[in-house]
ZAMARGU-4260 file (C-alpha; in steps of 0.2 Angstrom, whole numbers, plus 5000, padded with zeros to 4 digits):
<rodrens>
0) 4460/4217/5193 | 4473/4208/5182 | 4490/4204/5189 | 4505/4212/5180 | 4519/4201/5175
5) 4534/4203/5182 | 4541/4213/5168 | 4560/4208/5166 | 4555/4191/5166 | 4539/4195/5153
10) 4547/4207/5141 | 4565/4205/5140 | 4564/4199/5123 | 4556/4215/5116 | 4570/4223/5125
15) 4584/4211/5117 | 4577/4217/5102 | 4576/4238/5104 | 4594/4238/5113 | 4610/4238/5104
20) 4623/4224/5109 | 4610/4213/5118 | 4607/4199/5108 | 4600/4184/5116 | 4602/4176/5133
25) 4583/4180/5137 | 4576/4172/5153 | 4562/4158/5150 | 4545/4155/5160 | 4536/4171/5156
30) 4519/4166/5160 | 4509/4171/5143 | 4491/4170/5153 | 4498/4189/5163 | 4496/4206/5156
35) 4513/4216/5153 | 4505/4233/5148 | 4512/4245/5136 | 4519/4255/5148 | 4530/4241/5156
40) 4537/4238/5138 | 4539/4256/5134 | 4549/4258/5151 | 4560/4243/5149 | 4565/4246/5131
45) 4567/4263/5137 | 4580/4256/5150 | 4590/4245/5139 | 4593/4260/5128 | 4598/4270/5144
50) 4610/4258/5150 | 4619/4254/5134 | 4621/4274/5132 | 4629/4272/5150 | 4639/4255/5145
55) 4646/4266/5130 | 4651/4279/5142 | 4638/4292/5140 | 4630/4293/5158 | 4622/4311/5155
60) 4614/4305/5140 | 4608/4289/5149 | 4602/4302/5164 | 4590/4311/5153 | 4584/4294/5146
65) 4579/4288/5165 | 4572/4305/5169 | 4559/4301/5156 | 4554/4284/5164 | 4552/4294/5177
70) 4539/4307/5169 | 4533/4292/5161 | 4530/4280/5176 | 4531/4291/5193 | 4526/4278/5202
75) 4538/4265/5198 | 4554/4264/5204 | 4564/4259/5188 | 4565/4276/5183 | 4575/4279/5198
80) 4586/4267/5202 | 4596/4267/5186 | 4597/4287/5186 | 4605/4283/5203 | 4616/4270/5194
85) 4623/4282/5181 | 4626/4293/5195 | 4638/4281/5204 | 4645/4277/5187 | 4649/4297/5188
90) 4656/4296/5206 | 4669/4278/5201 | 4672/4290/5183 | 4678/4305/5192 | 4685/4299/5209
95) 4692/4279/5205 | 4704/4271/5200 | 4699/4268/5180 | 4715/4257/5176 | 4720/4244/5187
100) 4706/4229/5186 | 4709/4223/5202 | 4708/4238/5213 | 4692/4243/5219 | 4693/4253/5234
105) 4706/4269/5228 | 4696/4286/5227 | 4705/4302/5225 | 4691/4310/5235 | 4679/4304/5250
110) 4665/4315/5244 | 4658/4323/5225 | 4647/4336/5219 | 4635/4321/5215 | 4633/4312/5233
115) 4617/4322/5237 | 4609/4319/5223 | 4611/4300/5223 | 4607/4298/5241 | 4589/4308/5236
120) 4587/4295/5220 | 4591/4279/5233 | 4579/4285/5244 | 4565/4289/5231 | 4567/4270/5223
125) 4567/4261/5238 | 4553/4271/5244 | 4543/4268/5227 | 4548/4249/5226 | 4540/4248/5244
130) 4523/4257/5239 | 4521/4247/5224 | 4524/4233/5238 | 4509/4238/5246 | 4499/4241/5234
135) 4500/4224/5226 | 4512/4227/5211 | 4523/4215/5204 | 4531/4210/5223 | 4546/4202/5213
140) 4549/4213/5202 | 4548/4228/5218 | 4557/4217/5229 | 4571/4215/5215 | 4570/4237/5213
145) 4573/4239/5231 | 4588/4226/5231 | 4597/4233/5218 | 4595/4251/5227 | 4603/4244/5242
150) 4616/4238/5231 | 4619/4253/5226 | 4621/4259/5241 | 4633/4246/5246 | 4643/4250/5230
155) 4647/4267/5234 | 4651/4265/5252 | 4662/4249/5245 | 4672/4261/5235 | 4676/4272/5248
160) 4681/4257/5258 | 4670/4260/5273 | 4667/4243/5277 | 4651/4244/5290 | 4640/4253/5279
165) 4643/4243/5264 | 4642/4227/5275 | 4623/4233/5282 | 4617/4240/5264 | 4623/4223/5257
170) 4614/4213/5270 | 4600/4221/5266 | 4602/4220/5249 | 4605/4200/5249 | 4588/4197/5259
175) 4577/4207/5247 | 4584/4199/5234 | 4584/4183/5239 | 4563/4186/5243 | 4561/4192/5225
180) 4570/4176/5218 | 4558/4166/5228 | 4544/4174/5222 | 4550/4173/5203 | 4566/4161/5201
185) 4569/4169/5184 | 4574/4187/5189 | 4592/4184/5186 | 4595/4203/5186 | 4595/4197/5204
190) 4611/4187/5204 | 4621/4202/5200 | 4617/4207/5218 | 4618/4190/5226 | 4633/4185/5216
195) 4644/4202/5222 | 4638/4197/5239 | 4644/4177/5240 | 4660/4181/5230 | 4667/4197/5241
200) 4658/4190/5258 | 4668/4171/5255 | 4684/4181/5249 | 4687/4197/5261 | 4689/4185/5277
205) 4698/4197/5290 | 4686/4210/5290 | 4669/4198/5287 | 4673/4190/5302 | 4672/4203/5313
210) 4657/4209/5302 | 4647/4194/5303 | 4650/4194/5323 | 4644/4213/5322 | 4627/4214/5313
215) 4624/4194/5310 | 4631/4194/5291 | 4625/4180/5283 | 4642/4169/5275 | 4647/4169/5256
220) 4654/4156/5243 | 4666/4161/5232 | 4665/4148/5218 | 4644/4150/5220 | 4646/4170/5219
225) 4655/4169/5202 | 4642/4156/5196 | 4628/4170/5199 | 4637/4183/5191 | 4640/4175/5177
230) 4620/4170/5177 | 4618/4189/5177 | 4630/4192/5163 | 4624/4179/5151 | 4603/4180/5155
235) 4601/4197/5163 | 4591/4211/5156 | 4594/4226/5167 | 4613/4222/5173 | 4621/4211/5159
240) 4634/4225/5157 | 4638/4228/5175 | 4639/4209/5178 | 4652/4209/5165 | 4662/4221/5172
245) 4662/4215/5189 | 4665/4196/5185 | 4680/4203/5175 | 4686/4212/5190 | 4685/4197/5201
250) 4696/4186/5186 | 4709/4199/5187 | 4712/4198/5207 | 4726/4189/5215 | 4714/4177/5222
255) 4709/4173/5204 | 4723/4178/5193 | 4712/4172/5178 | 4721/4187/5169 | 4716/4180/5150
260) 4697/4179/5154 | 4697/4197/5164 | 4704/4203/5148 | 4693/4194/5136 | 4677/4199/5145
265) 4684/4219/5145 | 4687/4214/5127 | 4670/4209/5120 | 4663/4227/5130 | 4677/4235/5121
270) 4669/4230/5106 | 4651/4231/5112 | 4654/4249/5119 | 4666/4258/5109 | 4666/4273/5115
275) 4669/4270/5131 | 4686/4272/5138 | 4685/4263/5149 | 4685/4246/5144 | 4702/4249/5134
280) 4710/4256/5150 | 4705/4239/5159 | 4709/4230/5144 | 4727/4239/5142 | 4731/4236/5160
285) 4728/4218/5156 | 4738/4215/5142 | 4753/4222/5150 | 4750/4210/5167 | 4750/4198/5152
290) 4768/4202/5145 | 4760/4212/5129 | 4767/4228/5133 | 4764/4236/5115 | 4746/4232/5114
295) 4743/4239/5130 | 4752/4254/5128 | 4742/4258/5111 | 4726/4256/5120 | 4731/4270/5133
300) 4735/4279/5119 | 4718/4278/5111 | 4709/4283/5127 | 4721/4297/5128 | 4717/4306/5110
305) 4699/4299/5110 | 4697/4310/5125 | 4708/4325/5121 | 4694/4337/5120 | 4682/4330/5132
310) 4675/4344/5142 | 4664/4332/5153 | 4670/4329/5170 | 4670/4309/5166 | 4679/4316/5150
315) 4693/4324/5159 | 4694/4312/5172 | 4695/4297/5157 | 4711/4309/5150 | 4721/4309/5166
320) 4720/4291/5169 | 4725/4288/5152 | 4739/4300/5155 | 4744/4293/5171 | 4745/4274/5164
325) 4756/4282/5150 | 4768/4289/5160 | 4767/4273/5174 | 4770/4264/5160 | 4787/4276/5156
330) 4794/4276/5174 | 4786/4292/5178 | 4794/4301/5164 | 4787/4312/5149 | 4776/4303/5137
335) 4786/4303/5120
</rodrens>
């Protein structure tokens, strides 16, 4: 039986050519002697297209694409993993703080109508990745998928400020992603999860000291974490956009205060994904922090106008966030 090369490393070039806004930065090291199936090529091309839709503020359209991957390759964890990612974004966009880039944990609700489906998708992705590993199908890739599923579980708990479940899922994620990299060092997508782990474990010392004692949480490294996020942003196939998102948010934190670097990344996302108002809201907030009030207000107004007629839950939430940002800018008064 012919071995399948790790899908991301081997056919990243194919997907970079088919996905809008993803030029260059291919991870080297694919072995041409190992066969890549046509199904692998199609699935990852569809995945990158769906991720572009997701980063462009169209989670429902992205979900349609990811469900087609599930239908075409039901044994693979990929479609279920990416659909769970899209559902996480729907939870974030409808309950999270969409304006302040340094805020990670403020949500308007600790449960949403999307939670049950999100949990089902995570369980399915983990199960399918494990089954593929047991069957001897590309262990590195499937450790990556399993680790990314635990990363999403940690992200939801972290979004809601629930420390212990976040830490447990993060610890499991770290172990799986390190296994993936040990088997295939070219899987740059793994660095989104590992970099996020290293950065936050190193920069949240109070609660982390307690958790390290409670569950044996491994230590982190701030500088290494930031570099790993850069690696995922520069070389990732599945994680490039999200790595840029987290790197920009990290740069805006009080521990970094690199507001210019953060704004540069969000501005780049604005150009790559112009229909996603989130990037404009975050850019507007940073413009104001840098003393550019008129530029920041103009971005808030752009989002307010572009979402005025939106009827989806995410579109309405974006519209509310833009209005609240404008009201805050005008000290709670009526927006002129």
